[in-house]
C-alpha positions as CSV (number, residue, x, y, z in Angstrom):
1,M,4.1,21.7,1.4
2,G,5.7,19.8,-1.4
3,F,5.2,19.4,-5.2
4,I,3.0,16.3,-5.1
5,A,1.0,17.6,-2.2
6,D,0.3,20.9,-4.0
7,N,0.0,19.7,-7.6
8,C,-0.9,16.0,-7.8
9,I,-3.7,13.6,-7.3
10,F,-3.0,10.1,-5.8
11,E,-4.4,7.0,-7.4
12,V,-3.9,3.2,-7.8
13,L,-2.1,2.5,-11.0
14,T,-4.7,0.7,-13.1
15,Q,-5.1,-0.2,-16.8
16,E,-7.6,2.7,-17.0
17,V,-5.1,5.2,-15.7
18,L,-2.4,3.9,-18.0
19,S,-4.6,4.2,-21.0
20,E,-5.5,7.7,-20.1
21,C,-1.9,8.9,-19.6
22,Y,1.2,9.5,-21.7
23,P,3.7,6.6,-21.4
24,F,5.5,6.9,-18.1
25,T,9.3,7.2,-18.3
26,C,11.9,8.1,-15.7
27,G,14.4,8.5,-18.5
28,D,17.4,6.5,-17.3
29,D,16.1,3.1,-16.4
30,A,14.3,1.1,-19.2
31,D,13.5,-1.8,-16.9
32,M,11.7,0.6,-14.5
33,D,9.8,2.2,-17.3
34,E,8.7,-1.3,-18.6
35,F,7.6,-2.4,-15.2
36,F,5.2,0.5,-14.7
37,Q,4.0,0.5,-18.2
38,R,3.3,-3.2,-18.3
39,D,4.4,-5.5,-15.5
40,A,2.9,-3.6,-12.5
41,L,-0.6,-4.7,-13.5
42,T,0.5,-8.4,-13.5
43,Y,2.0,-7.9,-10.1
44,A,-1.2,-6.4,-8.8
45,Y,-3.3,-9.3,-10.3
46,R,-1.1,-11.9,-8.7
47,R,-1.1,-10.0,-5.4
48,I,2.7,-9.7,-5.2
49,G,2.8,-5.9,-5.4
50,K,0.4,-3.0,-5.7
51,S,1.4,0.1,-7.6
52,Y,0.3,3.7,-7.1
53,C,0.9,6.9,-9.0
54,F,0.7,10.6,-8.6
55,R,-0.9,12.4,-11.6
56,L,-0.5,16.1,-12.4
57,E,-3.8,17.8,-11.3
58,E,-3.7,20.4,-14.1
59,D,-3.0,17.7,-16.8
60,K,-4.1,14.3,-15.7
61,K,-2.4,12.7,-18.7
62,K,0.9,13.2,-17.0
63,I,2.1,10.7,-14.4
64,V,4.5,12.4,-12.1
65,A,5.7,9.4,-10.2
66,C,5.0,5.8,-9.4
67,F,5.8,3.4,-6.7
68,T,5.1,-0.3,-5.8
69,L,4.5,-1.7,-2.3
70,S,4.2,-5.2,-0.9
71,N,4.4,-6.9,2.5
72,D,7.8,-7.9,3.9
73,S,9.7,-8.4,7.2
74,I,13.2,-8.4,8.5
75,R,14.2,-11.8,10.0
76,I,15.8,-10.8,13.3
77,W,16.4,-14.4,14.5
78,D,18.7,-15.1,11.6
79,L,21.0,-12.2,12.4
80,G,24.3,-12.7,14.3
81,S,24.0,-12.6,18.1
82,S,25.3,-9.0,18.6
83,K,23.3,-7.6,15.6
84,K,20.2,-9.5,16.8
85,N,20.4,-8.0,20.3
86,A,21.1,-4.5,18.9
87,M,18.0,-4.7,16.7
88,W,15.8,-5.9,19.6
89,K,17.1,-3.1,21.7
90,E,16.5,-0.5,18.9
91,L,13.0,-1.6,18.0
92,T,11.5,-2.6,21.4
93,N,14.1,-2.0,24.1
94,R,14.1,-5.8,24.4
95,E,10.4,-5.9,25.6
96,K,9.2,-7.9,22.6
97,M,12.0,-10.1,21.2
98,L,10.2,-11.2,18.0
99,S,11.8,-13.4,15.4
100,R,10.9,-11.0,12.7
101,F,9.5,-7.4,12.4
102,P,6.8,-6.6,9.9
103,G,7.5,-4.0,7.2
104,V,6.4,-2.5,3.9
105,L,8.7,-3.2,1.0
106,I,9.1,-0.3,-1.4
107,G,9.8,-2.5,-4.4
108,R,9.9,0.2,-7.1
109,L,10.0,4.0,-7.0
110,A,10.4,6.2,-10.0
111,V,9.9,9.9,-10.9
112,S,9.1,11.0,-14.4
113,K,12.1,12.6,-16.1
114,Q,10.0,15.7,-16.7
115,F,9.7,16.3,-13.0
116,A,13.2,15.3,-11.8
117,G,15.0,17.5,-9.4
118,K,12.0,18.7,-7.5
119,G,12.5,16.5,-4.4
120,I,9.6,14.3,-5.4
121,G,11.3,11.0,-4.5
122,S,11.9,12.2,-0.9
123,E,8.4,13.5,-0.7
124,I,7.0,10.1,-1.7
125,L,9.1,8.4,0.9
126,D,7.6,10.7,3.6
127,F,4.1,10.0,2.2
128,I,4.6,6.2,2.5
129,K,6.0,6.5,6.0
130,L,3.1,8.5,7.3
131,W,0.6,6.4,5.3
132,F,1.7,3.2,7.1
133,L,1.8,5.0,10.5
134,S,-1.8,6.1,10.1
135,D,-4.4,4.6,12.4
136,E,-6.3,3.8,9.2
137,N,-3.6,1.3,8.2
138,K,-5.1,-2.2,8.4
139,T,-1.9,-4.1,9.6
140,G,1.0,-3.7,11.9
141,C,4.0,-2.2,10.1
142,R,7.1,-1.1,12.0
143,L,9.6,-0.8,9.1
144,A,9.9,0.6,5.7
145,I,12.3,-1.7,3.7
146,V,14.1,-1.3,0.3
147,D,16.4,-3.3,-1.8
148,A,18.2,-0.3,-3.1
149,K,20.3,-0.5,-6.2
150,N,23.9,-0.7,-5.2
151,K,24.9,2.6,-6.7
152,P,26.4,5.5,-4.7
153,N,23.7,8.0,-5.7
154,V,20.9,5.6,-4.9
155,L,22.3,4.6,-1.6
156,K,22.9,8.2,-0.6
157,F,19.3,9.1,-1.5
158,Y,17.9,6.5,0.8
159,E,20.4,7.4,3.6
160,K,19.4,11.0,3.3
161,N,15.8,9.9,3.8
162,G,16.4,8.0,7.1
163,F,17.2,4.5,5.8
164,R,20.1,2.5,7.1
165,F,21.9,-0.6,6.0
166,L,21.0,-3.8,7.8
167,F,24.6,-4.8,7.3
168,N,27.6,-2.6,6.8
169,K,29.5,-5.3,5.0
170,E,28.1,-6.8,1.8
171,I,29.4,-10.3,2.6
172,D,27.3,-10.3,5.8
173,E,24.3,-9.3,3.9
174,D,24.9,-11.9,1.2
175,L,25.1,-14.7,3.8
176,Y,21.9,-13.4,5.5
177,I,19.9,-13.2,2.2
178,K,21.1,-16.6,1.0
179,P,22.3,-18.7,3.9
180,P,25.1,-21.2,2.9
181,K,24.2,-24.8,2.9
182,G,27.3,-25.8,4.9
183,E,30.6,-24.6,6.3
184,E,32.5,-25.3,3.0
185,E,30.2,-23.1,1.0
186,R,30.4,-20.4,3.7
187,K,34.2,-20.3,3.6
188,E,34.1,-20.2,-0.2
189,R,31.7,-17.3,-0.3
190,I,33.8,-15.4,2.3
191,Q,37.0,-16.0,0.3
192,H,35.3,-15.0,-3.0
193,P,32.6,-12.4,-2.1
194,R,30.3,-11.3,-4.8
195,I,29.3,-7.7,-5.5
196,L,25.6,-7.3,-4.6
197,T,23.4,-5.6,-7.1
198,T,21.1,-4.3,-4.4
199,R,21.6,-3.4,-0.7
200,L,19.0,-4.1,2.0
201,M,18.1,-1.0,3.9
202,Y,15.4,-0.2,6.4
203,C,13.8,2.7,8.2
204,D,12.2,2.5,11.6
205,L,8.8,4.2,11.0
206,L,8.1,4.7,14.7
207,A,11.4,6.5,15.2
208,Q,10.5,8.7,12.2
209,L,7.2,9.6,13.8
210,H,8.8,10.5,17.1
211,K,11.3,12.7,15.2
212,S,8.6,14.5,13.3
213,V,6.7,15.1,16.5
214,A,9.8,16.5,18.2
215,I,10.4,18.9,15.3
């Protein structure tokens, strides 16, 4: 088993939970700390993201980790021809050539600095994958999606956990996320590409299920 499976209880992150616990901090990201300490409740109220937490079973005042989920999809139709065909083949062997594939967006994921280095982040990703593959899930969900911070250690973490870049090149991703209004803008952005703050990555949940069954 893993640390959270053996030592934690799983709950929705609510005002009651926050008031019962010590302030959550991951130690190296003040924006992330502020989100879970305050903004997560607003996101939940406005139905734009729902946050969950794992609390230490032997001391429920300690939040071990938090994450936020919302609905999302990957727009297949807006990909280039070769990429579009490759995605259709990968996801359905071209049997269902949908314009977009539904997914769950992991908008935030943070582990308390007190519990860093125990593999908890990877364990949570496994938890989310299996959760959305469960027959009890109320909606179709083929992909897990992240907008990962464009930092080598973060990208490596998600790659290690089965996530792949939708685009290898940042400029291709930039044009996909924010399509240019015309050819002139397209040429300008290609000539002067910006460095993305996040990278779009995805994980095929069904492939992960087949892999785990094979193991």
